[in-house]
KOLKESE-884841 format. One record per residue (C-alpha): residue number from 1; residue in three letters; x, y, z. Coordinates in nm, 4 decimals, always signed. Example, Ala and Ser with C-alpha at 12.3 -4.5 7.8 and 13.67 -1.06 7.14 Angstrom:
BEGIN
<lumdo k="1" r="ALA" c1="+1.2300" c2="-0.4500" c3="+0.7800"/>
<lumdo k="2" r="SER" c1="+1.3670" c2="-0.1060" c3="+0.7140"/>
//
This chain:
BEGIN
<lumdo k="1" r="MET" c1="+1.8895" c2="+1.1259" c3="+1.0004"/>
<lumdo k="2" r="THR" c1="+1.5119" c2="+1.1626" c3="+1.0255"/>
<lumdo k="3" r="ASN" c1="+1.2640" c2="+1.0073" c3="+0.7832"/>
<lumdo k="4" r="LEU" c1="+0.9242" c2="+1.1679" c3="+0.7239"/>
<lumdo k="5" r="VAL" c1="+0.6487" c2="+0.9282" c3="+0.6155"/>
<lumdo k="6" r="ALA" c1="+0.3414" c2="+1.0742" c3="+0.4469"/>
<lumdo k="7" r="GLY" c1="+0.0273" c2="+0.8641" c3="+0.4435"/>
<lumdo k="8" r="ALA" c1="+0.1568" c2="+0.7180" c3="+0.7684"/>
<lumdo k="9" r="THR" c1="-0.1833" c2="+0.5921" c3="+0.8853"/>
<lumdo k="10" r="GLY" c1="-0.2450" c2="+0.4036" c3="+0.5606"/>
<lumdo k="11" r="THR" c1="-0.1947" c2="+0.0355" c3="+0.4812"/>
<lumdo k="12" r="VAL" c1="+0.1550" c2="+0.0867" c3="+0.3406"/>
<lumdo k="13" r="GLY" c1="+0.2521" c2="+0.3970" c3="+0.5363"/>
<lumdo k="14" r="ARG" c1="+0.2220" c2="+0.2133" c3="+0.8679"/>
<lumdo k="15" r="GLN" c1="+0.4526" c2="-0.0541" c3="+0.7317"/>
<lumdo k="16" r="VAL" c1="+0.7117" c2="+0.2023" c3="+0.6209"/>
<lumdo k="17" r="VAL" c1="+0.7025" c2="+0.3528" c3="+0.9702"/>
<lumdo k="18" r="ALA" c1="+0.7363" c2="+0.0090" c3="+1.1320"/>
<lumdo k="19" r="GLU" c1="+1.0300" c2="-0.0939" c3="+0.9127"/>
<lumdo k="20" r="LEU" c1="+1.2182" c2="+0.2293" c3="+0.9724"/>
<lumdo k="21" r="LEU" c1="+1.1611" c2="+0.1989" c3="+1.3462"/>
<lumdo k="22" r="ARG" c1="+1.2716" c2="-0.1651" c3="+1.3409"/>
<lumdo k="23" r="GLY" c1="+1.5915" c2="-0.0601" c3="+1.1661"/>
<lumdo k="24" r="GLY" c1="+1.6730" c2="+0.1937" c3="+1.4362"/>
<lumdo k="25" r="HIS" c1="+1.6028" c2="+0.4986" c3="+1.2201"/>
<lumdo k="26" r="ALA" c1="+1.4376" c2="+0.8175" c3="+1.3420"/>
<lumdo k="27" r="VAL" c1="+1.0796" c2="+0.8275" c3="+1.2140"/>
<lumdo k="28" r="ARG" c1="+0.8386" c2="+1.1165" c3="+1.1820"/>
<lumdo k="29" r="ALA" c1="+0.4804" c2="+1.0196" c3="+1.0873"/>
<lumdo k="30" r="LEU" c1="+0.2827" c2="+1.2784" c3="+0.8919"/>
<lumdo k="31" r="THR" c1="-0.0931" c2="+1.2867" c3="+0.9426"/>
<lumdo k="32" r="ARG" c1="-0.3741" c2="+1.5339" c3="+0.8890"/>
<lumdo k="33" r="ASP" c1="-0.4973" c2="+1.4746" c3="+1.2449"/>
<lumdo k="34" r="ALA" c1="-0.2084" c2="+1.4203" c3="+1.4859"/>
<lumdo k="35" r="ALA" c1="-0.4381" c2="+1.4023" c3="+1.7887"/>
<lumdo k="36" r="ARG" c1="-0.6032" c2="+1.0862" c3="+1.6578"/>
<lumdo k="37" r="ALA" c1="-0.2892" c2="+0.9098" c3="+1.5355"/>
<lumdo k="38" r="ASP" c1="-0.1808" c2="+0.5883" c3="+1.7078"/>
<lumdo k="39" r="PHE" c1="+0.1820" c2="+0.4856" c3="+1.6636"/>
<lumdo k="40" r="PRO" c1="+0.4373" c2="+0.2929" c3="+1.8714"/>
<lumdo k="41" r="ASP" c1="+0.6709" c2="+0.4655" c3="+2.1125"/>
<lumdo k="42" r="GLY" c1="+0.9635" c2="+0.6180" c3="+1.9327"/>
<lumdo k="43" r="VAL" c1="+0.7595" c2="+0.7572" c3="+1.6438"/>
<lumdo k="44" r="GLU" c1="+0.7276" c2="+1.1354" c3="+1.6284"/>
<lumdo k="45" r="VAL" c1="+0.3825" c2="+1.2346" c3="+1.5034"/>
<lumdo k="46" r="VAL" c1="+0.3468" c2="+1.5619" c3="+1.3139"/>
<lumdo k="47" r="GLN" c1="+0.0503" c2="+1.7275" c3="+1.1492"/>
<lumdo k="48" r="GLY" c1="+0.0455" c2="+1.8298" c3="+0.7857"/>
<lumdo k="49" r="ASP" c1="-0.1420" c2="+1.7839" c3="+0.4598"/>
<lumdo k="50" r="LEU" c1="+0.0072" c2="+1.7106" c3="+0.1177"/>
<lumdo k="51" r="THR" c1="-0.2721" c2="+1.9153" c3="-0.0406"/>
<lumdo k="52" r="ASP" c1="-0.1300" c2="+2.2184" c3="+0.1461"/>
<lumdo k="53" r="PRO" c1="+0.2484" c2="+2.1977" c3="+0.0971"/>
<lumdo k="54" r="ASP" c1="+0.3256" c2="+2.4946" c3="+0.3185"/>
<lumdo k="55" r="SER" c1="+0.1821" c2="+2.2970" c3="+0.6109"/>
<lumdo k="56" r="LEU" c1="+0.4841" c2="+2.0669" c3="+0.5717"/>
<lumdo k="57" r="VAL" c1="+0.7538" c2="+2.3260" c3="+0.6433"/>
<lumdo k="58" r="ASP" c1="+0.7978" c2="+2.2404" c3="+1.0106"/>
<lumdo k="59" r="ALA" c1="+0.7532" c2="+1.8662" c3="+0.9501"/>
<lumdo k="60" r="LEU" c1="+1.0400" c2="+1.8709" c3="+0.6981"/>
<lumdo k="61" r="LYS" c1="+1.2947" c2="+2.0285" c3="+0.9324"/>
<lumdo k="62" r="GLY" c1="+1.5926" c2="+1.7969" c3="+0.9737"/>
<lumdo k="63" r="VAL" c1="+1.4480" c2="+1.5355" c3="+0.7391"/>
<lumdo k="64" r="THR" c1="+1.6820" c2="+1.3395" c3="+0.5127"/>
<lumdo k="65" r="GLY" c1="+1.4376" c2="+1.0770" c3="+0.3817"/>
<lumdo k="66" r="LEU" c1="+1.0833" c2="+1.1468" c3="+0.2609"/>
<lumdo k="67" r="HIS" c1="+0.8173" c2="+0.8919" c3="+0.1702"/>
<lumdo k="68" r="LEU" c1="+0.5314" c2="+1.0274" c3="-0.0416"/>
<lumdo k="69" r="ILE" c1="+0.1941" c2="+0.9083" c3="-0.1666"/>
<lumdo k="70" r="THR" c1="+0.0361" c2="+1.0420" c3="-0.4840"/>
<lumdo k="71" r="PHE" c1="-0.3238" c2="+1.0899" c3="-0.3689"/>
<lumdo k="72" r="GLY" c1="-0.4539" c2="+1.3130" c3="-0.0921"/>
<lumdo k="73" r="GLY" c1="-0.7400" c2="+1.5013" c3="+0.0621"/>
<lumdo k="74" r="GLU" c1="-1.0648" c2="+1.3686" c3="+0.1998"/>
<lumdo k="75" r="TYR" c1="-1.1544" c2="+1.1984" c3="-0.1293"/>
<lumdo k="76" r="LEU" c1="-0.8035" c2="+1.0849" c3="-0.2241"/>
<lumdo k="77" r="VAL" c1="-0.7710" c2="+1.2734" c3="-0.5501"/>
<lumdo k="78" r="PRO" c1="-0.4401" c2="+1.2854" c3="-0.7437"/>
<lumdo k="79" r="LEU" c1="-0.2135" c2="+1.5454" c3="-0.5878"/>
<lumdo k="80" r="ASP" c1="-0.1040" c2="+1.8371" c3="-0.8050"/>
<lumdo k="81" r="THR" c1="+0.1189" c2="+1.9881" c3="-0.5348"/>
<lumdo k="82" r="GLY" c1="+0.4303" c2="+1.7927" c3="-0.6316"/>
<lumdo k="83" r="PRO" c1="+0.6431" c2="+2.0826" c3="-0.7581"/>
<lumdo k="84" r="ARG" c1="+0.6000" c2="+2.2783" c3="-0.4327"/>
<lumdo k="85" r="ILE" c1="+0.6600" c2="+1.9693" c3="-0.2188"/>
<lumdo k="86" r="VAL" c1="+0.9815" c2="+1.8993" c3="-0.4103"/>
<lumdo k="87" r="GLU" c1="+1.0890" c2="+2.2610" c3="-0.3692"/>
<lumdo k="88" r="LEU" c1="+1.0298" c2="+2.2509" c3="+0.0066"/>
<lumdo k="89" r="ALA" c1="+1.2028" c2="+1.9139" c3="+0.0407"/>
<lumdo k="90" r="ARG" c1="+1.5087" c2="+2.0400" c3="-0.1417"/>
<lumdo k="91" r="ALA" c1="+1.5219" c2="+2.3517" c3="+0.0749"/>
<lumdo k="92" r="ALA" c1="+1.4966" c2="+2.1384" c3="+0.3893"/>
<lumdo k="93" r="GLY" c1="+1.7921" c2="+1.9228" c3="+0.2860"/>
<lumdo k="94" r="VAL" c1="+1.6039" c2="+1.6043" c3="+0.2006"/>
<lumdo k="95" r="GLN" c1="+1.8391" c2="+1.3579" c3="+0.0325"/>
<lumdo k="96" r="ARG" c1="+1.6161" c2="+1.0660" c3="-0.0685"/>
<lumdo k="97" r="VAL" c1="+1.2506" c2="+1.0413" c3="-0.1688"/>
<lumdo k="98" r="THR" c1="+1.0361" c2="+0.7323" c3="-0.2185"/>
<lumdo k="99" r="VAL" c1="+0.7019" c2="+0.7520" c3="-0.3963"/>
<lumdo k="100" r="LEU" c1="+0.4292" c2="+0.4910" c3="-0.3605"/>
<lumdo k="101" r="ASN" c1="+0.2851" c2="+0.4518" c3="-0.7077"/>
<lumdo k="102" r="GLY" c1="-0.0939" c2="+0.4489" c3="-0.6830"/>
<lumdo k="103" r="GLY" c1="-0.1558" c2="+0.2975" c3="-1.0251"/>
<lumdo k="104" r="GLY" c1="-0.0741" c2="+0.4818" c3="-1.3442"/>
<lumdo k="105" r="GLU" c1="+0.0818" c2="+0.8203" c3="-1.4033"/>
<lumdo k="106" r="THR" c1="+0.0204" c2="+1.0948" c3="-1.1471"/>
<lumdo k="107" r="PRO" c1="+0.1262" c2="+1.4622" c3="-1.1282"/>
<lumdo k="108" r="LEU" c1="+0.3112" c2="+1.4233" c3="-0.7965"/>
<lumdo k="109" r="GLU" c1="+0.5192" c2="+1.1284" c3="-0.9132"/>
<lumdo k="110" r="ASN" c1="+0.5995" c2="+1.3133" c3="-1.2355"/>
<lumdo k="111" r="ALA" c1="+0.7179" c2="+1.6139" c3="-1.0346"/>
<lumdo k="112" r="VAL" c1="+0.9454" c2="+1.3982" c3="-0.8198"/>
<lumdo k="113" r="ARG" c1="+1.0919" c2="+1.2234" c3="-1.1243"/>
<lumdo k="114" r="ALA" c1="+1.1563" c2="+1.5595" c3="-1.2906"/>
<lumdo k="115" r="GLY" c1="+1.3245" c2="+1.7071" c3="-0.9839"/>
<lumdo k="116" r="ASP" c1="+1.6849" c2="+1.6802" c3="-0.8706"/>
<lumdo k="117" r="LEU" c1="+1.6279" c2="+1.4818" c3="-0.5514"/>
<lumdo k="118" r="THR" c1="+1.7369" c2="+1.1180" c3="-0.5364"/>
<lumdo k="119" r="TRP" c1="+1.4091" c2="+0.9320" c3="-0.5919"/>
<lumdo k="120" r="THR" c1="+1.2827" c2="+0.5746" c3="-0.5930"/>
<lumdo k="121" r="VAL" c1="+0.9353" c2="+0.4757" c3="-0.7113"/>
<lumdo k="122" r="VAL" c1="+0.7789" c2="+0.1786" c3="-0.5332"/>
<lumdo k="123" r="MET" c1="+0.5188" c2="+0.0134" c3="-0.7575"/>
<lumdo k="124" r="PRO" c1="+0.3385" c2="-0.2774" c3="-0.5881"/>
<lumdo k="125" r="VAL" c1="+0.0873" c2="-0.5068" c3="-0.7535"/>
<lumdo k="126" r="GLU" c1="-0.2281" c2="-0.6064" c3="-0.5605"/>
<lumdo k="127" r="PHE" c1="-0.1918" c2="-0.5783" c3="-0.1818"/>
<lumdo k="128" r="MET" c1="-0.2553" c2="-0.8919" c3="+0.0227"/>
<lumdo k="129" r="ALA" c1="-0.4424" c2="-0.6616" c3="+0.2591"/>
<lumdo k="130" r="ASN" c1="-0.7115" c2="-0.6236" c3="-0.0072"/>
<lumdo k="131" r="ALA" c1="-0.8398" c2="-0.9595" c3="+0.1152"/>
<lumdo k="132" r="LEU" c1="-0.9678" c2="-0.7799" c3="+0.4259"/>
<lumdo k="133" r="ALA" c1="-1.2555" c2="-0.6619" c3="+0.2065"/>
<lumdo k="134" r="TRP" c1="-1.3871" c2="-1.0190" c3="+0.2381"/>
<lumdo k="135" r="ALA" c1="-1.3696" c2="-1.0249" c3="+0.6177"/>
<lumdo k="136" r="ASP" c1="-1.7260" c2="-0.9142" c3="+0.6939"/>
<lumdo k="137" r="GLY" c1="-1.8769" c2="-1.1754" c3="+0.4629"/>
<lumdo k="138" r="VAL" c1="-1.6512" c2="-1.4488" c3="+0.5929"/>
<lumdo k="139" r="ARG" c1="-1.7271" c2="-1.3698" c3="+0.9565"/>
<lumdo k="140" r="ALA" c1="-2.1021" c2="-1.3361" c3="+0.9020"/>
<lumdo k="141" r="ARG" c1="-2.1736" c2="-1.6018" c3="+0.6378"/>
<lumdo k="142" r="ASP" c1="-1.8571" c2="-1.8089" c3="+0.5875"/>
<lumdo k="143" r="GLU" c1="-1.8473" c2="-1.6949" c3="+0.2249"/>
<lumdo k="144" r="VAL" c1="-1.6624" c2="-1.4835" c3="-0.0286"/>
<lumdo k="145" r="ARG" c1="-1.8580" c2="-1.3329" c3="-0.3194"/>
<lumdo k="146" r="GLU" c1="-1.6445" c2="-1.2512" c3="-0.6248"/>
<lumdo k="147" r="PRO" c1="-1.6592" c2="-1.2532" c3="-1.0064"/>
<lumdo k="148" r="PHE" c1="-1.3870" c2="-1.3910" c3="-1.2340"/>
<lumdo k="149" r="VAL" c1="-1.2683" c2="-1.6339" c3="-0.9662"/>
<lumdo k="150" r="ASP" c1="-0.9948" c2="-1.7855" c3="-1.1832"/>
<lumdo k="151" r="ARG" c1="-0.8193" c2="-1.4533" c3="-1.2320"/>
<lumdo k="152" r="LEU" c1="-0.4524" c2="-1.4543" c3="-1.1349"/>
<lumdo k="153" r="SER" c1="-0.2667" c2="-1.2317" c3="-0.8892"/>
<lumdo k="154" r="ALA" c1="+0.0954" c2="-1.2187" c3="-0.7706"/>
<lumdo k="155" r="MET" c1="-0.0169" c2="-1.0062" c3="-0.4752"/>
<lumdo k="156" r="VAL" c1="+0.2411" c2="-0.8626" c3="-0.2402"/>
<lumdo k="157" r="HIS" c1="+0.2501" c2="-0.8390" c3="+0.1397"/>
<lumdo k="158" r="GLU" c1="+0.2185" c2="-0.4771" c3="+0.2494"/>
<lumdo k="159" r="GLY" c1="+0.5028" c2="-0.5374" c3="+0.4951"/>
<lumdo k="160" r="ASP" c1="+0.7321" c2="-0.6121" c3="+0.2031"/>
<lumdo k="161" r="ILE" c1="+0.6310" c2="-0.2866" c3="+0.0361"/>
<lumdo k="162" r="GLY" c1="+0.7224" c2="-0.1026" c3="+0.3541"/>
<lumdo k="163" r="ALA" c1="+1.0514" c2="-0.2885" c3="+0.3798"/>
<lumdo k="164" r="VAL" c1="+1.1568" c2="-0.1949" c3="+0.0261"/>
<lumdo k="165" r="ALA" c1="+1.0672" c2="+0.1695" c3="+0.0843"/>
<lumdo k="166" r="ALA" c1="+1.2619" c2="+0.1744" c3="+0.4112"/>
<lumdo k="167" r="VAL" c1="+1.5733" c2="+0.0379" c3="+0.2411"/>
<lumdo k="168" r="ALA" c1="+1.5479" c2="+0.2916" c3="-0.0407"/>
<lumdo k="169" r="LEU" c1="+1.5128" c2="+0.5738" c3="+0.2134"/>
<lumdo k="170" r="THR" c1="+1.8152" c2="+0.4741" c3="+0.4192"/>
<lumdo k="171" r="GLU" c1="+2.0657" c2="+0.3113" c3="+0.1840"/>
<lumdo k="172" r="ASP" c1="+2.2523" c2="+0.4198" c3="-0.1270"/>
<lumdo k="173" r="GLY" c1="+2.2111" c2="+0.2562" c3="-0.4661"/>
<lumdo k="174" r="HIS" c1="+1.8375" c2="+0.2921" c3="-0.5227"/>
<lumdo k="175" r="GLY" c1="+1.8164" c2="+0.6331" c3="-0.6853"/>
<lumdo k="176" r="GLY" c1="+1.6379" c2="+0.6602" c3="-1.0182"/>
<lumdo k="177" r="ARG" c1="+1.4880" c2="+0.3126" c3="-0.9828"/>
<lumdo k="178" r="THR" c1="+1.1289" c2="+0.1985" c3="-1.0245"/>
<lumdo k="179" r="TYR" c1="+1.0705" c2="-0.1141" c3="-0.8185"/>
<lumdo k="180" r="VAL" c1="+0.7794" c2="-0.3315" c3="-0.9253"/>
<lumdo k="181" r="LEU" c1="+0.6927" c2="-0.5479" c3="-0.6245"/>
<lumdo k="182" r="SER" c1="+0.5150" c2="-0.8823" c3="-0.6236"/>
<lumdo k="183" r="GLY" c1="+0.4740" c2="-1.1705" c3="-0.3857"/>
<lumdo k="184" r="PRO" c1="+0.6441" c2="-1.5083" c3="-0.4368"/>
<lumdo k="185" r="GLU" c1="+0.3505" c2="-1.6894" c3="-0.6025"/>
<lumdo k="186" r="VAL" c1="+0.0551" c2="-1.6475" c3="-0.8358"/>
<lumdo k="187" r="LEU" c1="-0.2846" c2="-1.7395" c3="-0.6940"/>
<lumdo k="188" r="THR" c1="-0.6432" c2="-1.7502" c3="-0.8177"/>
<lumdo k="189" r="VAL" c1="-0.9321" c2="-1.6251" c3="-0.6064"/>
<lumdo k="190" r="ARG" c1="-1.0233" c2="-1.9902" c3="-0.5444"/>
<lumdo k="191" r="GLU" c1="-0.6761" c2="-2.0571" c3="-0.4044"/>
<lumdo k="192" r="LYS" c1="-0.6785" c2="-1.7454" c3="-0.1881"/>
<lumdo k="193" r="VAL" c1="-1.0096" c2="-1.8461" c3="-0.0326"/>
<lumdo k="194" r="ASP" c1="-0.8700" c2="-2.1923" c3="+0.0438"/>
<lumdo k="195" r="VAL" c1="-0.5685" c2="-2.0337" c3="+0.2135"/>
<lumdo k="196" r="LEU" c1="-0.7931" c2="-1.8120" c3="+0.4265"/>
<lumdo k="197" r="ALA" c1="-1.0080" c2="-2.1102" c3="+0.5252"/>
<lumdo k="198" r="ALA" c1="-0.7010" c2="-2.3026" c3="+0.6395"/>
<lumdo k="199" r="ALA" c1="-0.5731" c2="-2.0052" c3="+0.8396"/>
<lumdo k="200" r="ARG" c1="-0.9030" c2="-1.9461" c3="+1.0228"/>
<lumdo k="201" r="GLY" c1="-0.9680" c2="-2.3169" c3="+1.0771"/>
<lumdo k="202" r="ARG" c1="-1.3143" c2="-2.3140" c3="+0.9190"/>
<lumdo k="203" r="ALA" c1="-1.4403" c2="-2.3643" c3="+0.5637"/>
<lumdo k="204" r="VAL" c1="-1.5198" c2="-2.0662" c3="+0.3430"/>
<lumdo k="205" r="ALA" c1="-1.7618" c2="-2.0980" c3="+0.0504"/>
<lumdo k="206" r="LEU" c1="-1.6735" c2="-1.9184" c3="-0.2718"/>
<lumdo k="207" r="VAL" c1="-1.9795" c2="-1.7729" c3="-0.4451"/>
<lumdo k="208" r="GLU" c1="-1.8952" c2="-1.6852" c3="-0.8049"/>
<lumdo k="209" r="LEU" c1="-2.0820" c2="-1.3774" c3="-0.9229"/>
<lumdo k="210" r="SER" c1="-2.1756" c2="-1.3054" c3="-1.2806"/>
<lumdo k="211" r="GLU" c1="-2.0489" c2="-0.9798" c3="-1.4237"/>
<lumdo k="212" r="ALA" c1="-2.3955" c2="-0.8265" c3="-1.3865"/>
<lumdo k="213" r="GLU" c1="-2.4195" c2="-0.9379" c3="-1.0233"/>
<lumdo k="214" r="ALA" c1="-2.0760" c2="-0.7972" c3="-0.9474"/>
<lumdo k="215" r="LEU" c1="-2.1654" c2="-0.4627" c3="-1.1060"/>
<lumdo k="216" r="ALA" c1="-2.4806" c2="-0.4433" c3="-0.8955"/>
<lumdo k="217" r="GLU" c1="-2.2928" c2="-0.5194" c3="-0.5735"/>
<lumdo k="218" r="TRP" c1="-2.0132" c2="-0.2723" c3="-0.6461"/>
<lumdo k="219" r="ARG" c1="-2.2603" c2="+0.0046" c3="-0.7242"/>
<lumdo k="220" r="ALA" c1="-2.4672" c2="-0.0767" c3="-0.4175"/>
<lumdo k="221" r="ALA" c1="-2.1467" c2="-0.0434" c3="-0.2138"/>
<lumdo k="222" r="GLY" c1="-2.1129" c2="+0.3123" c3="-0.3435"/>
<lumdo k="223" r="HIS" c1="-1.8242" c2="+0.2651" c3="-0.5864"/>
<lumdo k="224" r="SER" c1="-1.7966" c2="+0.5332" c3="-0.8541"/>
<lumdo k="225" r="ASP" c1="-1.8254" c2="+0.4505" c3="-1.2238"/>
<lumdo k="226" r="GLU" c1="-1.4511" c2="+0.5079" c3="-1.2516"/>
<lumdo k="227" r="VAL" c1="-1.3770" c2="+0.2474" c3="-0.9827"/>
<lumdo k="228" r="VAL" c1="-1.6282" c2="+0.0009" c3="-1.1301"/>
<lumdo k="229" r="ASP" c1="-1.4710" c2="+0.0351" c3="-1.4758"/>
<lumdo k="230" r="PHE" c1="-1.1247" c2="-0.0179" c3="-1.3255"/>
<lumdo k="231" r="LEU" c1="-1.2330" c2="-0.3312" c3="-1.1386"/>
<lumdo k="232" r="LEU" c1="-1.3910" c2="-0.4791" c3="-1.4496"/>
<lumdo k="233" r="GLU" c1="-1.0787" c2="-0.4102" c3="-1.6539"/>
<lumdo k="234" r="VAL" c1="-0.8314" c2="-0.5682" c3="-1.4116"/>
<lumdo k="235" r="TYR" c1="-1.0568" c2="-0.8576" c3="-1.3098"/>
<lumdo k="236" r="ARG" c1="-1.1545" c2="-0.9609" c3="-1.6625"/>
<lumdo k="237" r="ASP" c1="-0.7943" c2="-0.9715" c3="-1.7763"/>
<lumdo k="238" r="THR" c1="-0.5336" c2="-0.9063" c3="-1.5080"/>
<lumdo k="239" r="PRO" c1="-0.2441" c2="-0.7109" c3="-1.6617"/>
<lumdo k="240" r="GLU" c1="+0.0707" c2="-0.9185" c3="-1.7037"/>
<lumdo k="241" r="VAL" c1="+0.2544" c2="-0.7178" c3="-1.4379"/>
<lumdo k="242" r="GLY" c1="-0.0137" c2="-0.8088" c3="-1.1835"/>
<lumdo k="243" r="ARG" c1="+0.0196" c2="-1.1831" c3="-1.2428"/>
<lumdo k="244" r="THR" c1="+0.3969" c2="-1.2096" c3="-1.2759"/>
<lumdo k="245" r="VAL" c1="+0.6306" c2="-1.3004" c3="-0.9902"/>
<lumdo k="246" r="ASN" c1="+0.9462" c2="-1.0908" c3="-0.9742"/>
<lumdo k="247" r="PRO" c1="+1.2442" c2="-1.1108" c3="-0.7351"/>
<lumdo k="248" r="THR" c1="+1.2606" c2="-0.7431" c3="-0.6405"/>
<lumdo k="249" r="VAL" c1="+1.1614" c2="-0.7763" c3="-0.2741"/>
<lumdo k="250" r="GLU" c1="+1.4396" c2="-1.0258" c3="-0.2053"/>
<lumdo k="251" r="GLN" c1="+1.6917" c2="-0.8363" c3="-0.4168"/>
<lumdo k="252" r="VAL" c1="+1.6316" c2="-0.5122" c3="-0.2254"/>
<lumdo k="253" r="THR" c1="+1.5727" c2="-0.6419" c3="+0.1282"/>
<lumdo k="254" r="GLY" c1="+1.7866" c2="-0.9568" c3="+0.1290"/>
<lumdo k="255" r="ARG" c1="+1.4997" c2="-1.1838" c3="+0.2350"/>
<lumdo k="256" r="PRO" c1="+1.2270" c2="-1.3685" c3="+0.0433"/>
<lumdo k="257" r="ALA" c1="+0.8925" c2="-1.2057" c3="-0.0178"/>
<lumdo k="258" r="ARG" c1="+0.6247" c2="-1.3227" c3="+0.2247"/>
<lumdo k="259" r="THR" c1="+0.3514" c2="-1.5636" c3="+0.1126"/>
<lumdo k="260" r="PHE" c1="-0.0223" c2="-1.5177" c3="+0.1309"/>
<lumdo k="261" r="ALA" c1="-0.0342" c2="-1.8070" c3="+0.3769"/>
<lumdo k="262" r="GLU" c1="+0.1888" c2="-1.6058" c3="+0.6112"/>
<lumdo k="263" r="TRP" c1="-0.0345" c2="-1.3025" c3="+0.5716"/>
<lumdo k="264" r="ALA" c1="-0.3476" c2="-1.5106" c3="+0.6324"/>
<lumdo k="265" r="ARG" c1="-0.2095" c2="-1.6622" c3="+0.9522"/>
<lumdo k="266" r="ASP" c1="-0.1209" c2="-1.3173" c3="+1.0842"/>
<lumdo k="267" r="HIS" c1="-0.4711" c2="-1.1847" c3="+1.0061"/>
<lumdo k="268" r="ALA" c1="-0.6767" c2="-1.4962" c3="+1.0773"/>
<lumdo k="269" r="ASP" c1="-0.8744" c2="-1.3297" c3="+1.3570"/>
<lumdo k="270" r="ALA" c1="-1.0168" c2="-1.0796" c3="+1.1092"/>
<lumdo k="271" r="PHE" c1="-1.1972" c2="-1.3707" c3="+0.9429"/>
<lumdo k="272" r="ARG" c1="-1.3292" c2="-1.5430" c3="+1.2559"/>
<lumdo k="273" r="ALA" c1="-1.6800" c2="-1.4828" c3="+1.3883"/>
<lumdo k="274" r="GLY" c1="-1.6874" c2="-1.2614" c3="+1.6952"/>
<lumdo k="275" r="THR" c1="-1.3546" c2="-1.0979" c3="+1.6090"/>
<lumdo k="276" r="GLY" c1="-1.2244" c2="-0.8617" c3="+1.3475"/>
<lumdo k="277" r="GLU" c1="-0.9633" c2="-0.5945" c3="+1.2800"/>
<lumdo k="278" r="GLN" c1="-1.0492" c2="-0.2341" c3="+1.3461"/>
//
């Protein structure tokens, strides 16, 4: 009973691998560069690329559970290889598929939904790990620079996303379900910064940017117009799903969703001067 995890080096993929390993399940991590992958003992690392489905043939041998992402390639474009991936998975004897929804409709997810494999879509709101984008500024200047600082988010711990996917891959009863995942609370940017300050043991100043200032910083950081437009849309008026707590994590995994305070304590070193996560 082997589970193949695509996107295994990503924020969520690593958590899916860790949860499967913790549960005693055989795990195969798919990466485009197996020589550079770094996983715990017990994880089989295989090379393959979702943009080239035929590169997955060997990786799929003996696989019963398959975790997929919907973007791929060097520039993370929406994958259009879903039909072939589904065909190969079916031929290999895959029984369950989970798909990490990347925001909105995508060709790969549509192909999985249309196929005859038992599928589960995992649809998280904002990742707690997104706060790592503030780490450089916090370490260097003890500050966070953000617009729309009273916006609301029910952000979810990436470990909980991985836990839900692992359950869906290894247990019955989750087929044909779309799981929207949130954390256990709704926080503003102001509140998140306060939580980070408490975890690192040092104050963090919140610098509120105007919309024009935020646009300038995002463009200077190299974000595309598409990304800038998306950020403006969700920051100006967070969609209801992104600011609503739901019980799905606990219902699926049997334990409460983790708080941002827990996440911040676990990642406090990333926000302390002289340290940082690589």
